[in-house]
C-alpha positions, -999 to 999 in steps of 0.1 A, spaced: -564 -155 639 -596 -167 655 -596 -204 660 -558 -208 666 -545 -215 700 -524 -189 718 -487 -196 715 -471 -212 745 -435 -200 749 -410 -228 756 -373 -232 755 -355 -241 723 -347 -276 736 -383 -282 745 -393 -269 711 -372 -294 693 -384 -322 715 -420 -317 702 -409 -333 669 -402 -366 685 -432 -365 709 -457 -358 682 -442 -384 657 -444 -411 684 -479 -403 696 -495 -398 662 -479 -424 640 -468 -460 641 -434 -476 632 -430 -480 595 -457 -454 585 -451 -426 561 -452 -389 567 -457 -363 539 -432 -335 537 -440 -311 508 -413 -287 518 -380 -293 536 -364 -260 548 -343 -280 573 -338 -317 581 -347 -318 618 -382 -332 615 -373 -358 588 -343 -368 609 -364 -373 640 -389 -393 619 -362 -416 606 -345 -423 639 -380 -432 653 -385 -456 624 -409 -436 602 -402 -427 566 -408 -393 551 -420 -387 515 -403 -354 507 -415 -336 475 -398 -303 469 -385 -291 435 -358 -269 450 -326 -284 436 -308 -275 469 -329 -300 489 -312 -332 477 -277 -317 479 -283 -304 514 -303 -332 529 -303 -365 509 -270 -376 524 -282 -368 560 -298 -401 565 -271 -426 554 -236 -425 568 -209 -446 550 -179 -457 570 -149 -434 572 -128 -458 552 -155 -459 525 -152 -422 520 -114 -423 522 -111 -451 497 -135 -435 472 -117 -402 474 -84 -421 468 -100 -434 435 -102 -399 421 -74 -393 397 -63 -356 397 -58 -341 363 -40 -307 359 -44 -277 337 -81 -276 332 -95 -248 311 -115 -221 329 -152 -229 334 -159 -194 346 -149 -198 383 -112 -202 382 -106 -167 395 -122 -177 428 -99 -207 435 -62 -213 437 -52 -229 404 -41 -262 420 -73 -264 441 -93 -256 409 -78 -286 391 -85 -309 421 -121 -297 424 -126 -301 386 -112 -337 389 -137 -345 417 -165 -329 397 -158 -350 366 -155 -381 387 -189 -376 403 -206 -367 369 -197 -401 356 -200 -422 388 -229 -439 403 -252 -419 426 -246 -440 457 -244 -425 493 -206 -424 493 -207 -402 463 -236 -382 476 -215 -374 507 -185 -365 487 -206 -341 466 -220 -325 497 -187 -322 515 -169 -306 485 -198 -283 477 -199 -270 513 -161 -265 513 -162 -242 483 -165 -208 500 -165 -176 479 -134 -154 486 -139 -120 500 -144 -91 476 -132 -57 488 -136 -26 466 -144 -49 436 -111 -68 441 -112 -105 448 -88 -116 476 -61 -140 464 -74 -176 469 -53 -199 490 -45 -235 482 -63 -263 501 -64 -300 493 -101 -306 486 -100 -343 492 -82 -339 526 -106 -312 537 -136 -334 527 -122 -364 546 -114 -342 577 -149 -328 577 -166 -362 574 -145 -375 603 -159 -347 624 -194 -354 613 -192 -391 622 -178 -383 657 -210 -364 665 -234 -392 654 -246 -419 677 -237 -453 660 -270 -468 670 -289 -440 654 -269 -445 622 -280 -481 620 -317 -471 624 -314 -442 599 -301 -465 572 -334 -483 571 -356 -452 570 -339 -429 545 -366 -405 532 -378 -408 496 -370 -376 477 -393 -365 448 -392 -335 426 -430 -332 423 -463 -341 439 -474 -364 410 -445 -388 419 -458 -390 455 -493 -396 444 -481 -425 423 -464 -440 454 -494 -435 476 -518 -449 449 -548 -436 468 -536 -444 503 -541 -418 530 -515 -409 557 -518 -400 594 -494 -371 594 -480 -343 572 -452 -318 581 -458 -284 565 -430 -257 567 -429 -236 535 -401 -211 531 -391 -182 508 -356 -181 494 -341 -152 474 -325 -171 446 -306 -142 432 -288 -134 465 -283 -171 474 -268 -179 440 -243 -151 441 -233 -159 477 -228 -196 469 -217 -193 433 -189 -220 437 -213 -244 454 -239 -239 426 -213 -244 399 -199 -276 415 -234 -290 420 -246 -281 385 -274 -258 396 -281 -229 373 -296 -196 384 -326 -203 361 -332 -237 378 -331 -222 412 -354 -193 402 -379 -218 388 -383 -236 421 -392 -204 441 -425 -187 448 -426 -150 450 -440 -133 481 -471 -122 461 -478 -158 452 -474 -172 487 -510 -172 498 -522 -189 466 -495 -216 472 -506 -221 508 -542 -226 497 -531 -251 471 -509 -269 496 -536 -272 522 -561 -287 497 -534 -312 486 -526 -323 521 -563 -324 531 -569 -348 503 -541 -371 513 -547 -370 551 -570 -395 568 -598 -385 592 -582 -378 626 -548 -372 609 -526 -343 619 -508 -316 600 -477 -305 619 -473 -268 608 -440 -251 615 -439 -213 608 -408 -192 607 -407 -160 626 -413 -136 597 -434 -159 576 -472 -156 573 -494 -187 567 -528 -169 568 -540 -186 536 -532 -220 549 -548 -214 584 -579 -198 569 -587 -229 548 -578 -253 577 -603 -236 600 -629 -234 572 -626 -272 567 -631 -278 604 -595 -286 615 -589 -283 652 -558 -265 664 -548 -288 694 -518 -268 706 -494 -241 695 -459 -234 707 -431 -209 700 -394 -209 707 -372 -180 719 -366 -170 682 -403 -166 674 -406 -198 653 -439 -215 659 -455 -249 658 -492 -255 653 -508 -290 656 -539 -292 634 -562 -322 636 -585 -332 607 -620 -338 620 -650 -354 604 -656 -384 582 
């Protein structure tokens, strides 16, 4: 598209380093960055460890489950002690998924689910919910026959997984992250209320398309445990035919919230078109400062808002 820079091919490591370099050069400590979609946590994580706070507004119910716990790491003993509080009850009635789990595992998962439903929504419980939901893999189905589920202790598996997670996180980064946990909102109106007319220096824009039917079936146990219905997941998605209209609406929304000289960090997946967004950006006089792509074909465009 005329007006966009030619893509500079760089290594995957250099590609990821762009997040930090742009965040540090374009914003100051303590400032907020708008994130209307969050297909992955990399950018928001880099913002947090560099002492910037993201305002994430995405009505996809998977976002909070997948990413909200990413920025606060309780101690290992905190997770262990909370799991130990959960009383295991046996012989639960079938909620429609018992065929996919060993009966003993099913009772343990149901016990954890009931505990979380009535417990406070603190970061220890957020992590337990995430760890358990990710552990619930669908069994293989061959010739319409479900393979016999094997028993596993869900609490022990969650604890073992969290121990591995902690071992890969720099303790100093954990301390910083705890002060800059992103704020997660379900809609734009909630963000507008927080900003109260203030403008920001940067926005991160990376929309995505998810096939809710396929995802729901593939992750049925995770959806059940997390309380996400197929209807709720469908409602949060935009069809391919509606993508360009969404991009135009998104651009105008970010343009309104961005100060003069501010930047939109656009990240585009390999097979995703953002023509509608780019057309409006160029029409409104945005300058494409640089553009990069990694070895997988994902691209980053740095768009600067010009004018008064």
